[in-house]
Steps between C-alpha positions, in 0.01 A plus 500: 500500500485694829834354606659613171367846546628519858836367394517757218410776746766393744761494222397854393514623860845340551637649180352838586643487851841410368497786258387752761759385753772539242401864454530575870820685592604509138716793393669605180842339463567561130465782253508863597355702789484874504616608847461867578766495776792409266736749342638255244402156372574207728531136395388214726594143421368197694672167516336157492413540868332836447782691676517854361825667388473878453721687249488882523714792395477670844476386855189712546316313223632164627353568844171617349481177298584302811202653684273427204618141468461448877140618465444243223654207686446578871230766555305284745812427703603865498155608616504235771828632633376857477196415710708304748763772542251783542273317745212460255487125463137496629399683184598191305401216742261656747518422870770241448744780419433713814764337720770572247372856441508579875855372533628694200338824596640457857847476347432825309700390198352774281640773727847346471459487120404869497816586691702296254350688206616831647856357506504386134713688251331616180671224304373233742146639486514502121598131491183420692285744306611349164393158619171638632425667164518165330298317764234771511484504120410132510244558776324787317545402134467118505203450728360235270808284590474530880495167684165337546587432866491876577160530339369207712618684812342824387836676484561762233873582499581863562816682381798439726678786675858541618378447853337167401817355355728610786242366752508162327877499515498578871242228556717245317802607702306460826372160385853382432638614836581193710684649800279799595427364850876481577550853361223631729651323801844653422343844471324461835834412660653813364211716619472343845871450581673765297735451211810423706350224712296361211816480295678304777231227516410487131616222267850553374462581128807720467857490619475557881835677491371755244451830678359670192331832570257424217369190669445681831328791327273252315370365831430850629296574188295183549346610831136559407311432827317213340164382635334184384134412508469137615156469338643601163786247535254227578329529156823527295597164351799316646840523327538308173808358347590757238818657377653664199852562387657707230834596360635762266833564328658790326522534119869424520423140608296412196609401147261743334580802719157516670413478872354165618219444743343169614236425761341195646169572683474146652138461387425166334433561137302177478217635714182529303346733415838656441591812698774613268438649149782387266602765247785649306569867422752621240593855422824660376602566862332204681487122470291329771375139497339357807179533693308788658222517757159549336441855624813699594787550262748274683742266319651168608756343266541122538669436165864501393647797671775572253226576242300730719484860600189519709341826598 
C-alpha cells in the first residue's frame, strides 16, 4: 500500500514538474497582442521551426516589431551581451565575471559608442530607436513572459538605451577583430619611424609604383603617437580565426530593379545555443530574410541573394 502511495506521489510530482517546465519561457505566439509602440497593425507569421516573419506597412513598425520579437525569443541572450559589453557581467555571475568586466572597462568601449552616437544622422538614430521601442515595450509590458533564467540570476531587465545598443555593436566588432595586434604593430612603426620610412618597410599591399598623393596623406593622418600598456595586452585574448565578407550590387544588376546585398559572417550556424536570430522582415520598401544578432539591429543575409534586399 505504501509503495503504491509513493509511486502515485512520484507520478504526480513528475507530471507537475513537466507542466511547470513547459510554462517556463513560454510567450504568446498566436492571437493578438496590443503593442503601444506600433503606429499600424503588424502581422507576424512563424514557420514550422518557429522562425518569425514580420509584415508591416512601414519600416518603423517593422523595426519595432523586430525589437519586440527579439525580446520574446532572445531576451536572456540580449541581456547577457548587454552586461558583457558594458562591463557588468559580475552583476549576473558574481566574482566569475570580474575578469571580463575589468578588461571591457579598460577598453572603454562605452566611450567609443558615445562618440559614435554623436556622429549618427537623425535617420540612423531613428532606426535604432524604433527597434528599441519594440524591445523596451516587451521588457516593460510583458514581464510575465521574461525568461526564468533571468529570474534565477536575480536580474530584472531594464529598458535599453541608444548607448546600450551601440556599445553592444562595438563590443561585437571588437570580439570579431582577428588582426588587431598586427594593426597596433603597424601603428607603432608609423609613430616611431615616421610615415615615409614605415611605408618603405611595410608589407606591399598597393602598387609600389603608385605615387598617389592620397596614399601619402593617409599615412600622415595616421600618426597618433600611440602608446601601449603591456599589462593590458597581457590580459587580452590571443587572436582568433574570424573573418567576414560582403558584396553589394547596384539596382541595374538585378532582375527586379532593387539593390542587392549579401554577407557571410563566418560564424558556424551549427553552434548551440545559436548566436544568430533567424528572421524575415517585409514592408513595401524592404524585403530582408536572414539572421540578426540578438541585441543590435544588424542583418546578415545567407539566403539566395537574387531574392534579397537586406538593410
